[in-house]
Structures are given as C-alpha cells and as structure tokens.
TIPASE-301858 format. One record per residue (C-alpha): x, y negated, z negated. Coordinates in nm, 4 decimals. Layout:
<nodes>
+----------+----------+----------+
|       px |       py |       pz |
+----------+----------+----------+
|        X |        Y |        Z |
...
+----------+----------+----------+
</nodes>
This chain:
<nodes>
+----------+----------+----------+
|       px |       py |       pz |
+----------+----------+----------+
|   2.5804 |   0.6193 |  -4.3453 |
|   2.3055 |   0.7035 |  -4.0966 |
|   2.3444 |   1.0005 |  -3.8638 |
|   2.1885 |   0.9321 |  -3.5223 |
|   1.9311 |   1.1738 |  -3.3815 |
|   2.0991 |   1.3512 |  -3.0893 |
|   1.8004 |   1.5600 |  -2.9769 |
|   1.5992 |   1.5443 |  -2.6594 |
|   1.2483 |   1.4085 |  -2.6283 |
|   1.0268 |   1.4828 |  -2.3306 |
|   0.7145 |   1.2881 |  -2.2390 |
|   0.4774 |   1.4438 |  -1.9862 |
|   0.2695 |   1.2330 |  -1.7498 |
|   0.1321 |   1.2538 |  -1.3980 |
|   0.1834 |   1.0390 |  -1.0899 |
|  -0.0131 |   1.0929 |  -0.7675 |
|  -0.1157 |   1.4393 |  -0.8858 |
|   0.2444 |   1.5492 |  -0.9561 |
|   0.3502 |   1.6269 |  -1.3141 |
|   0.6377 |   1.4061 |  -1.4295 |
|   0.8564 |   1.4906 |  -1.7278 |
|   1.0570 |   1.1970 |  -1.8622 |
|   1.3493 |   1.3166 |  -2.0731 |
|   1.5384 |   1.0963 |  -2.3169 |
|   1.8467 |   1.1901 |  -2.5175 |
|   2.0987 |   1.4696 |  -2.4715 |
|   2.0187 |   1.7743 |  -2.2587 |
|   2.2407 |   2.0299 |  -2.4289 |
|   2.2010 |   2.3573 |  -2.6164 |
|   1.9726 |   2.2005 |  -2.8793 |
|   1.7621 |   1.9955 |  -2.6354 |
|   1.7447 |   2.2480 |  -2.3497 |
|   1.4640 |   2.4582 |  -2.5061 |
|   1.2535 |   2.1428 |  -2.5435 |
|   1.2760 |   2.0714 |  -2.1703 |
|   1.2278 |   2.4407 |  -2.0814 |
|   0.9021 |   2.4584 |  -2.2778 |
|   0.7795 |   2.1328 |  -2.1202 |
|   0.8508 |   2.2750 |  -1.7721 |
|   0.6698 |   2.6002 |  -1.8551 |
|   0.3711 |   2.4077 |  -1.9942 |
|   0.3492 |   2.1842 |  -1.6864 |
|   0.3594 |   2.4808 |  -1.4492 |
|   0.1155 |   2.6822 |  -1.6640 |
|  -0.1349 |   2.3993 |  -1.6179 |
|  -0.1475 |   2.4915 |  -1.2478 |
|   0.1077 |   2.2576 |  -1.0934 |
|   0.3234 |   2.3826 |  -0.8062 |
|   0.5723 |   2.0969 |  -0.8015 |
|   0.7394 |   1.8950 |  -1.0704 |
|   0.9505 |   1.5821 |  -1.1166 |
|   1.1981 |   1.5526 |  -1.4028 |
|   1.3178 |   1.1985 |  -1.4742 |
|   1.6674 |   1.2134 |  -1.6252 |
|   1.7586 |   0.8443 |  -1.6046 |
|   1.7630 |   0.8146 |  -1.9869 |
|   1.9562 |   1.1377 |  -2.0473 |
|   2.3018 |   1.0545 |  -2.1781 |
|   2.4648 |   1.3980 |  -2.1746 |
|   2.4126 |   1.7321 |  -1.9969 |
|   2.5918 |   2.0609 |  -2.0630 |
|   2.5661 |   2.4090 |  -1.9127 |
|   2.2520 |   2.4925 |  -2.1110 |
|   2.0794 |   2.1868 |  -1.9656 |
|   2.1943 |   2.2706 |  -1.6139 |
|   2.0587 |   2.6217 |  -1.6641 |
|   1.7169 |   2.4821 |  -1.7556 |
|   1.7176 |   2.2682 |  -1.4394 |
|   1.8135 |   2.5667 |  -1.2216 |
|   1.5436 |   2.7782 |  -1.3889 |
|   1.2841 |   2.5055 |  -1.3337 |
|   1.3755 |   2.4920 |  -0.9644 |
|   1.3360 |   2.8695 |  -0.9377 |
|   0.9967 |   2.8639 |  -1.1098 |
|   0.8699 |   2.5853 |  -0.8838 |
|   0.9902 |   2.7483 |  -0.5626 |
|   0.8404 |   3.0842 |  -0.6596 |
|   0.5040 |   2.9050 |  -0.6635 |
|   0.5634 |   2.7446 |  -0.3233 |
|   0.6373 |   2.4085 |  -0.4796 |
|   0.9416 |   2.1931 |  -0.5393 |
|   1.1384 |   2.0375 |  -0.8225 |
|   1.2863 |   1.6910 |  -0.7815 |
|   1.5130 |   1.5052 |  -1.0207 |
|   1.5396 |   1.1337 |  -1.0816 |
|   1.8923 |   1.0446 |  -1.1870 |
|   2.1213 |   0.7472 |  -1.1467 |
|   2.4065 |   0.8046 |  -1.3932 |
|   2.7307 |   0.8673 |  -1.2025 |
|   2.8535 |   1.1183 |  -1.4621 |
|   2.5437 |   1.3329 |  -1.4213 |
|   2.5525 |   1.3099 |  -1.0414 |
|   2.9182 |   1.4146 |  -1.0463 |
|   2.8346 |   1.7104 |  -1.2707 |
|   2.5689 |   1.8253 |  -1.0233 |
|   2.8137 |   1.7883 |  -0.7361 |
|   3.0998 |   1.9740 |  -0.9057 |
|   2.8789 |   2.2638 |  -1.0159 |
|   2.7226 |   2.2967 |  -0.6697 |
|   2.3719 |   2.2229 |  -0.7972 |
|   2.3593 |   1.9072 |  -0.5854 |
|   2.3188 |   2.1330 |  -0.2821 |
|   1.9964 |   2.2884 |  -0.4121 |
|   1.8468 |   2.0302 |  -0.6478 |
|   1.7001 |   1.7270 |  -0.4713 |
|   1.8079 |   1.4142 |  -0.6614 |
|   1.6448 |   1.0760 |  -0.6071 |
|   1.7306 |   0.7307 |  -0.7424 |
|   1.3648 |   0.6335 |  -0.7932 |
|   1.0595 |   0.8092 |  -0.9351 |
|   0.8382 |   0.7152 |  -0.6410 |
|   1.0735 |   0.8812 |  -0.3904 |
|   1.0909 |   1.1997 |  -0.6002 |
|   0.7110 |   1.2181 |  -0.6290 |
|   0.6752 |   1.1642 |  -0.2530 |
|   0.9248 |   1.4454 |  -0.1881 |
|   0.7438 |   1.6927 |  -0.4143 |
|   0.4085 |   1.5984 |  -0.2594 |
|   0.5493 |   1.6449 |   0.0913 |
|   0.7108 |   1.9839 |   0.0218 |
|   0.4041 |   2.1141 |  -0.1611 |
|   0.1778 |   1.9975 |   0.1234 |
|   0.3998 |   2.1713 |   0.3817 |
|   0.4002 |   2.4924 |   0.1783 |
|   0.0194 |   2.4985 |   0.1652 |
|  -0.0331 |   2.3780 |   0.5247 |
|  -0.1379 |   2.6338 |   0.7850 |
|   0.1320 |   2.7728 |   1.0153 |
|   0.2240 |   2.5384 |   1.2991 |
|   0.1204 |   2.2219 |   1.1167 |
|   0.3386 |   1.9137 |   1.1652 |
|   0.5752 |   1.8064 |   0.8907 |
|   0.4916 |   1.4791 |   0.7158 |
|   0.8527 |   1.3630 |   0.7194 |
|   1.0598 |   1.3368 |   1.0359 |
|   1.2894 |   1.6338 |   1.0688 |
|   1.1531 |   1.7899 |   0.7494 |
|   1.4310 |   1.6201 |   0.5502 |
|   1.4332 |   1.4634 |   0.2077 |
|   1.3511 |   1.0951 |   0.2617 |
|   1.5092 |   0.8716 |   0.0025 |
|   1.7284 |   1.1454 |  -0.1416 |
|   2.0653 |   1.0480 |  -0.2808 |
|   2.3405 |   1.1824 |  -0.0618 |
|   2.6257 |   1.2965 |  -0.2780 |
|   2.9747 |   1.3138 |  -0.1277 |
|   3.1366 |   1.6550 |  -0.1213 |
|   3.4287 |   1.7054 |  -0.3570 |
|   3.7705 |   1.7054 |  -0.1916 |
|   3.8333 |   2.0713 |  -0.2674 |
|   3.5108 |   2.1809 |  -0.0936 |
|   3.6381 |   2.0788 |   0.2496 |
|   3.9591 |   2.2794 |   0.2314 |
|   3.9760 |   2.5821 |   0.4535 |
|   4.1077 |   2.9041 |   0.3065 |
|   4.4590 |   2.9933 |   0.4113 |
|   4.4630 |   3.3220 |   0.5979 |
|   4.7922 |   3.5042 |   0.6048 |
|   4.8547 |   3.7872 |   0.8396 |
|   5.0054 |   4.0956 |   0.6968 |
|   5.2429 |   4.2878 |   0.9200 |
|   5.0756 |   4.5889 |   1.0729 |
|   5.1732 |   4.9310 |   0.9496 |
|   5.2405 |   5.0451 |   1.3023 |
|   5.5072 |   4.7807 |   1.3390 |
|   5.6673 |   4.8814 |   1.0085 |
|   5.6798 |   5.2518 |   1.0965 |
|   5.8281 |   5.1765 |   1.4384 |
|   6.0953 |   4.9647 |   1.2716 |
|   6.1709 |   5.2478 |   1.0277 |
|   6.2098 |   5.4994 |   1.3131 |
|   6.4403 |   5.2645 |   1.5019 |
|   6.6894 |   5.2431 |   1.2158 |
+----------+----------+----------+
</nodes>
C-alpha cells in the first residue's frame, strides 16, 4: 500500500516584476511553515507586493489561514499588497466565513492578481496627489464574495427598565 504525500510544495517565480508563489497540496499545520518561509524569502529579496496562487491547494486549515494573514501584514507594512489567486468554492467559503475575505483580495486569475499588486504598490510609492491607476481606487477583477446570512443580522437591543421607574413603583405600593 502506498501512502500519498500530503505536504505542500511552493514554486517561486516572477510575473511583471511581482513575485508569484504557486502552492500545490495541503496548506495545513505541516505545510504552513513551507509557505511562510517562501513568503519571507520573497519579501527579503526586496519585493513589496506578492501574489500567492492557491488554485492547486486542496485543503486549508487555521495554520494556513494564519500564514496568509501574516503574509498580508508583512506586505502592507512595506507599503505593498498581497493578492491571492483562488477558485475553489470551499476555500472561498472558508475565507468568507472567517472574515478574511474582507481583507485579503482574492482573484480568479493570476493576471488580475498581478495587476492589482502592481497598482497598489505603484499608488503607495506615488507622490501625494497622484491619480490612481484604477477608477475609484478599487480592486479591478476581484472576486466579490457574498456575505454570509448571519453577517447581515442586526443585533437585538432590549431596553432594561430604568431604576427610577422601579423605585417609584416600589414607593407607590
């Protein structure tokens, strides 16, 4: 019986001057350090922005999500941006449920993710008052993820009776 390799492999490349990390396998507690070290190496080489292609990742757990959040933080501290390429519905749902979809830009195609990182990095290094390359400064080509049903619920506020009213009722009896 052959046991399949369940690790994560990461291949680093570059497209239009933006480092691209292509991950394959499972991004979990065993594979997360592999991606973390690849992110650190790419940023140590002087890059401000980064694209991580997760289209061939079959599973992500909390350790993997932590690496992605840490990579975003490292990129933004440098004035750059992190963009993800992902198309698997399970992964997109995981990002949405955890709230990471609000902060991690996710794109369905590598070219759109690279364009986003290039645009954000150019805006961060542009002098004050310079025009944005994209209309409205948005994320062109980004995947819009629907909000979960529970996120649109308003909290129920219940009024407690005032103490003044209670003491007046006690005096009246």
